[in-house]
C-alpha positions as a Python dict, from the first residue, in 0.01 Angstrom:
ca = {
    (1, 'M'): (0, 0, 0),
    (2, 'Q'): (205, 239, 152),
    (3, 'A'): (79, 556, 322),
    (4, 'N'): (183, 776, 30),
    (5, 'D'): (-7, 551, -201),
    (6, 'V'): (-331, 587, 19),
    (7, 'R'): (-309, 959, 29),
    (8, 'V'): (-269, 967, -366),
    (9, 'L'): (-564, 731, -376),
    (10, 'K'): (-776, 948, -143),
    (11, 'S'): (-689, 1259, -354),
    (12, 'A'): (-797, 1098, -669),
    (13, 'A'): (-1102, 898, -538),
    (14, 'L'): (-1265, 1163, -336),
    (15, 'P'): (-1297, 1438, -620),
    (16, 'T'): (-1391, 1145, -876),
    (17, 'L'): (-1679, 1036, -638),
    (18, 'A'): (-1808, 1397, -614),
    (19, 'A'): (-1793, 1445, -984),
    (20, 'G'): (-1975, 1105, -1019),
    (21, 'V'): (-2257, 1216, -806),
    (22, 'V'): (-2281, 1550, -998),
    (23, 'A'): (-2272, 1342, -1315),
    (24, 'V'): (-2565, 1106, -1206),
    (25, 'L'): (-2757, 1410, -1102),
    (26, 'V'): (-2709, 1595, -1436),
    (27, 'A'): (-2796, 1262, -1626),
    (28, 'V'): (-3118, 1241, -1414),
    (29, 'L'): (-3200, 1589, -1528),
    (30, 'L'): (-3114, 1558, -1885),
    (31, 'G'): (-3184, 1195, -1972),
    (32, 'G'): (-3398, 1026, -1698),
    (33, 'A'): (-3344, 701, -1522),
    (34, 'T'): (-3151, 506, -1788),
    (35, 'A'): (-2903, 802, -1832),
    (36, 'A'): (-2863, 801, -1461),
    (37, 'F'): (-2808, 440, -1450),
    (38, 'G'): (-2534, 458, -1738),
    (39, 'S'): (-2349, 730, -1545),
    (40, 'G'): (-2370, 531, -1225),
    (41, 'I'): (-2217, 233, -1414),
    (42, 'A'): (-1953, 459, -1546),
    (43, 'L'): (-1859, 590, -1188),
    (44, 'G'): (-1817, 239, -1071),
    (45, 'L'): (-1623, 129, -1348),
    (46, 'V'): (-1380, 422, -1362),
    (47, 'A'): (-1329, 376, -978),
    (48, 'L'): (-1265, 26, -1017),
    (49, 'F'): (-1020, 40, -1306),
    (50, 'F'): (-828, 325, -1152),
    (51, 'T'): (-802, 192, -822),
    (52, 'I'): (-689, -142, -943),
    (53, 'S'): (-421, 52, -1146),
    (54, 'L'): (-290, 239, -867),
    (55, 'V'): (-264, -74, -645),
    (56, 'V'): (-74, -257, -934),
    (57, 'V'): (163, 37, -982),
    (58, 'S'): (215, 77, -611),
    (59, 'W'): (300, -318, -581),
    (60, 'A'): (532, -297, -869),
    (61, 'G'): (722, 1, -723),
    (62, 'R'): (821, -202, -435),
    (63, 'V'): (969, -447, -681),
    (64, 'S'): (1183, -197, -887),
    (65, 'P'): (1144, 136, -1070),
    (66, 'M'): (1151, -44, -1395),
    (67, 'A'): (865, -275, -1300),
    (68, 'M'): (673, 23, -1167),
    (69, 'M'): (697, 202, -1523),
    (70, 'T'): (613, -122, -1702),
    (71, 'A'): (305, -165, -1471),
    (72, 'A'): (214, 181, -1538),
    (73, 'V'): (230, 186, -1902),
    (74, 'L'): (62, -157, -1928),
    (75, 'S'): (-230, -76, -1691),
    (76, 'Y'): (-285, 247, -1886),
    (77, 'V'): (-300, 34, -2220),
    (78, 'V'): (-516, -225, -2069),
    (79, 'K'): (-771, 41, -1930),
    (80, 'A'): (-781, 219, -2249),
    (81, 'L'): (-854, -93, -2465),
    (82, 'A'): (-1107, -239, -2194),
    (83, 'L'): (-1279, 119, -2204),
    (84, 'I'): (-1288, 122, -2570),
    (85, 'M'): (-1426, -238, -2584),
    (86, 'L'): (-1680, -159, -2324),
    (87, 'L'): (-1788, 158, -2506),
    (88, 'R'): (-1825, -57, -2845),
    (89, 'T'): (-2010, -331, -2669),
    (90, 'F'): (-2268, -114, -2500),
    (91, 'E'): (-2291, 111, -2795),
    (92, 'G'): (-2674, -25, -2861),
    (93, 'A'): (-2762, -70, -2494),
    (94, 'T'): (-3117, -21, -2396),
    (95, 'A'): (-3101, -82, -2030),
    (96, 'F'): (-2889, 239, -1984),
    (97, 'D'): (-2800, 539, -2189),
    (98, 'P'): (-2466, 459, -2359),
    (99, 'R'): (-2402, 843, -2442),
    (100, 'A'): (-2432, 926, -2060),
    (101, 'F'): (-2217, 640, -1986),
    (102, 'G'): (-1949, 749, -2228),
    (103, 'W'): (-1940, 1109, -2141),
    (104, 'T'): (-1931, 1022, -1764),
    (105, 'V'): (-1637, 780, -1820),
    (106, 'I'): (-1456, 1069, -2009),
    (107, 'A'): (-1536, 1317, -1734),
    (108, 'L'): (-1441, 1102, -1432),
    (109, 'T'): (-1117, 991, -1611),
    (110, 'V'): (-998, 1331, -1657),
    (111, 'V'): (-1094, 1417, -1289),
    (112, 'W'): (-939, 1096, -1160),
    (113, 'T'): (-613, 1194, -1355),
    (114, 'F'): (-593, 1553, -1224),
    (115, 'G'): (-649, 1427, -864),
    (116, 'E'): (-379, 1173, -888),
    (117, 'M'): (-132, 1432, -1042),
    (118, 'R'): (-237, 1670, -739),
    (119, 'G'): (-193, 1403, -495),
    (120, 'F'): (164, 1308, -628),
    (121, 'M'): (253, 1671, -639),
    (122, 'K'): (152, 1715, -271),
    (123, 'L'): (367, 1426, -146),
    (124, 'K'): (690, 1635, -212),
    (125, 'M'): (889, 1301, -269),
    (126, 'L'): (1255, 1306, -345),
    (127, 'Y'): (1348, 1195, -710),
    (128, 'V'): (1700, 1129, -630),
    (129, 'D'): (1905, 976, -337),
    (130, 'P'): (2076, 1260, -160),
    (131, 'E'): (2318, 994, -5),
    (132, 'G'): (2370, 837, -351),
    (133, 'R'): (2732, 789, -496),
    (134, 'V'): (2828, 836, -843),
    (135, 'P'): (3019, 530, -979),
    (136, 'G'): (3383, 592, -1052),
    (137, 'Q'): (3388, 899, -810),
    (138, 'G'): (3614, 742, -541),
    (139, 'G'): (3506, 622, -194),
}
């Protein structure tokens, strides 16, 4: 990973961790130990999924912009499908509260996404090559 990617990862992971701790505390207060366990599982799952996604997109970005976009879209689809499958699989779980799990996944996904967007906006990277030449324009 490049330094820029690490900064984006930090700007997304730290607020997500803080929100995850708050979610676990709220779950303990509202639903007890099983709800807290569900929220803790959700925190780990969201952190793992989104970190892997960021690493894959970062790696693909070194290959080409087209590979980066493909990796971003595919990782989004895979994450969404995997989360849907997990939510359906754990719908009747008794070891933890599936409702706390689901709401925590949703909340932490939103927090991660906004943190990642904020991280990318703070990078102030150029979107065009200022030294680039236009084909057919001489030189």
